[in-house]
N, C-alpha and C positions, 0 to 999 in steps of 0.2 A: 504493500500500500504506500509505504514511504517512497519507493522508487517511482511509482505511478505519479505521486504528488510532485516529485522532483521533476520528472519528465514534463508533466503538465505545466509547471512553472516556467521551465525552459522554453516550452513551445509558446506560452503566452508572452514571455519576454521577447522572443524572436518575432512574433507576430506584431507586437507593439513597436519594436524597432523598425520593422519593415513599413508599418503604417506611417510612422513618423518620417521615415526616409522618403516615402512616396509623397507625404504631405509637403515636406521641404522642397522636393523636386517640383511639385505642382506650383508651390509658392514662387519659385524662380522663373516659371514660364510667363512670358509676356503675351498678352492678347490685345491687339489693336484693331480699331475700326478705321478704314481708310476710305474717305469719300472720293469718288472720281468725278471730275467735271465733265468727262467725256465718256460716252457709252463704250463698253468694251468691244462692241461690234464695229466701231469706227476705226478705219485703217490707220496705222502708224501711232496715233494718239491713244486709241483705246487699249491696246495690249500692255501699256506701260504699267498700270496698277497691278495687274496679275503677274507681270514679269518681276517687278520689285518684290511682290509677296512671295513668289516662288523662290527667288534667289535668297531672300532673307531667311525663309523657312528652312531651306536645305542647308545653308551655311551654318545655321544655328542648331542643326539636328532637331528641328521642330520646337525648340524652346522659345522662339520669337515668331509668333504667328500673326500675320496681318490679313484681315478679312476685307476684301474690296467690295464697296457698295456702288451700285449704279447711280447716275444722277437722279435726284428726286427721292431716293430711299432714305437718306439722312438729311439732305438739304437740296435746294435747287442747284442746278448745274454750276453756276458761278457764285452762289451764295454761301461760301464756305469760310470766309475770313473770321467772322464773329464766332461761329460755333467752335472753330479751332482755338481761337483766343480764349474763349470761355471754358474750354474743356468738355464741350458736349460730345465730341469724339476726338480721338487722338491726333488724326492726321488727315490731310486732304491733298489730292493731286490735281493740279490745274496749270494756269499760266498767270504771271504777275499782273498782266493787264486786266484780268478779271476783277482786280481789287482797286482799280484806279479811282473808284468813287471814294475810297478811304484816303488816298493820297495820289495825286496825278503822277508822282514820280514812279509809281509801280508800273505805269504804262511803258515808261522808258526802260525799265528793267526787263520788260518783255520784248520790245522791239520799237522802232520808230521809222518814219518814212525816209527813204533814200539812205538808210542806215547800212551798217557793215554786213558783209557776208558772214557765214557761220564761222569761218576760221578766225577772222579778226575779232568777232564778237566773243567767241569762246576764249580767245587769248586775253582780252580785256577783263572778262568776268573772272577768270581764274588767276591771272597774274598781274592785272592792272588795277585791281581794287573794286571791281564790280560786285563780286560776291560779298565783300565786306560791307559795301553800301547797303545791299539787300538785307544783310543780317542786322544792321543797325536800324533800318526802317521798320522791319517786322518786329524786332526785339522790343520796340516801344510798347507793343501790345502783348508781350509775353509769348511770342511766336518764334520758333526756330525755322529759319529759311534754308532750303536746300535747292540749289540749281541742279535740276534733275533731268534735263533733256534739251535737245535743240533740233529744230526742223529746218529744212531748206526753204527757198523762196516760195511764197504763196502766189496764187493768181489774184488779180486785183478786182475781180468782180464778175458776177453772172447777171446778164441783162436779157430782158425779153426782146428788146429791139436793138439793132446795131447802132452803136454810138459813133457818129462821125464828127461831132463837135461837142466840146464841153458845155456849150449852151444847152444841150439836150438834158443835162443833168439837173437843171433847175426844176425844183418841185418834186423830184423823185424821192420816194421813201425807201431807204436802203439800210440794211443791216451792215454796220461797219465797225471795225475793232480799233481800239486804242486811240492814239493821238492822230492817226490817219483820218479818223472820222472828222476831226476839226478842219482838216484840209478840204475834205469833201463839202463841209458846210460853207466854205468860202465860195463854192460854186452853186450854192442854193439847194444842196441835198439835205433832206431831213433824215438824220441818222439815228439809229438806236443800236445798242449792243445786246444781242440775244445769244444765249447759250446754244451750242450746236443742235441739240435735239428740238429746239423751238423754232428753228429757221424754216424748215420745209413747210410746216403747217401755215406759217405766216405768209410765205411766198405763194402757196397754193390758194389761200383765202384772199390774197390781195392786200393783206395788212401791210406788206412791204412790196415794192415794185422790183427790187433787185437786191442782191446780197454778195458779200464776200465772206469766206470763212477760212479756208486753208488751201492746201495743195490739191491738185486734180484727183488723186487717189482718195483723199479724205472726203472731198466734196462729192465724189461719185458715190461713196458709201451712203451719203446723206440724201442722194437722189436729186440734186439741183438740176442735173442735165435733163430731167424729165419735163421741166417747166421753162427754164431759161436756156435759150439756145446759142447765146453768144458769151463766150468765156474769154476774158481779157488778160493779157500778159504785157509786160512783166509785173510782178507784185511789188510795185514801187513803195508800197506802204509797209511791207514786211519782207525784207530780203533774207531775214532769218528771224526765228522766234524761239524764245526759251520756254521751257516748262519748269514747274516747281513742285516740290512737296513741302507743305507747311506742317509743322508739328507743334503741338502744345508744349511750351517750355517745361512745365512741371512734369509732364509725362516723359519728355526727353531726359530730364535729369534723373528719373527713376531707373533708366537703363544702366547696365554696367558698361565698362569700357569696351568689352568685346561686342556687345550688342550695338553700341553706337558705331563702332568701326564697320561692322557688317552692313548697317543701314547706309552709312556714308559711302562705302565702296560700291554698293548696289546702285546708288544714284549716279556716281561717277561712271560706272560701266554703262548705264543706260544712255548716257550722253552720246557715246559713239554708235551704239546699236540703233538708236532712234534716228540719228542723222543719216546713217547708211541706208536704213530701210526707206526713209523718206526720199532719198535720191533714187533708189532702185525701182520704186513702184510707179513713178510718175509717167514714164513713156507709155506703158501699157494702158494706163488710165486715160491719157489724152487720145490715144488711138481708139479706144473703146468709145469715148465720148463722140469722136468724129463719126464713127459708125452709127451712133444714135442720133445723128443730125446736128451735133454741136459744131459751131465754127470757132476754132481757136484763133483769136484775133490779137494782133500786136499793136499797142498804142504807138502813134507817130511820135517822132522826136519833139514836134511842136507841143503836143499834148503833155508829154513828160516834162518839158521845160516849164510849162504853165503850172503843172502840179508842184514842181520843185520850187518855183517862186512862191507859191502859196504856202508851202511847207516852211520856208524861211520866215514868213510872217508869223505862222503859228508857233514856231520854235521860239522866236523872240518874245511872244506873248507868254508862253509857258515858263520860260526862264524868269521873266519879270514877276510872274504871279506866285511862284513857289520856290523858296530857297533850297528845298530838297532837290528839285529839278536842276537848279543851277549847280549845286554841288555835284550831282551825278554827271551833268554835261561837262563841267570843268574837268572831272576825272577822266572821262572818255576822251575829250578833246586833247588833253595832254598826252594820253596814250597814243591816240591816232596820229598826232603830229610826229612823234618819234617813229611810229610804225611805218609811216609813209615811205621812208627810205628803202624799206624791205618790200612793202606791199606793192609799190609802183614799179619795182624792178625784178622781184622774184618770180613773177608769174607772167606767162604769155598773155597778151591782150587778145 
């Protein structure tokens, strides 16, 4: 009987130890919710959330789990700034320009008209102070900012009718992103910024007359080619565009060093993958659009020069109105001035 009691005590102790160990292991597991501003079915942009989740999960042996939510499940597509800041969910994937209502400088962190291509933009962000500016701006509201992706040039618009003069833009209702919208307003366009999933219904119902959103492959996913048959190039307003993941600072600080490193490395890895995929998918999408009756149209030099002149007016207004924009622009301009000796000589024209 004594032996039985001893064995029973040992078994109970072992079970208790295992239970405590399992409890400790569970306590160390991290479970995050990640809002995606883009539907996961959208080309190039959509796979980013699941990709980051997969990489982080595998690298952490399942101890760091990120569940990705479609637009609208936790918040509206672009309406993620406040929920992340307030800790309603841990993280959100989108683009800084989505937050320009909070601070117009966020639009510049995303892209700007006649701005740099992906290589120069990436260089400034990572080695010229751009990321540090982003971290300071978001940090004011308890948010950790991660530059987490870059896409190539976009198209500059889908129109129902062919545009032969900028005078035709007057009175148009158009979805337009970032500070490029203020350039279009100079030509009498009534602009609004809609999240990706809201554009097709607005275009179909006539709430808007025209739209821009992204690259041909992405726009094709959203079906614009079915309604608007004139797609204009080049994307003067977005020669390259960044993506971000925002993280609630308190939740970020709860991670250990290894978990933080895994997340940061995943974002850095996505920058290259997203840019490469963005470049690779566009030709096939443009060809498919043409087969569906779309005309790929190139703006004339005169039109582009007029748009560039209007942009200079908008830029001066933005710098005068917001010291954060001025600080960002001064940083980029200093970088660009030094970069030119390489940028103007290193590449074939």
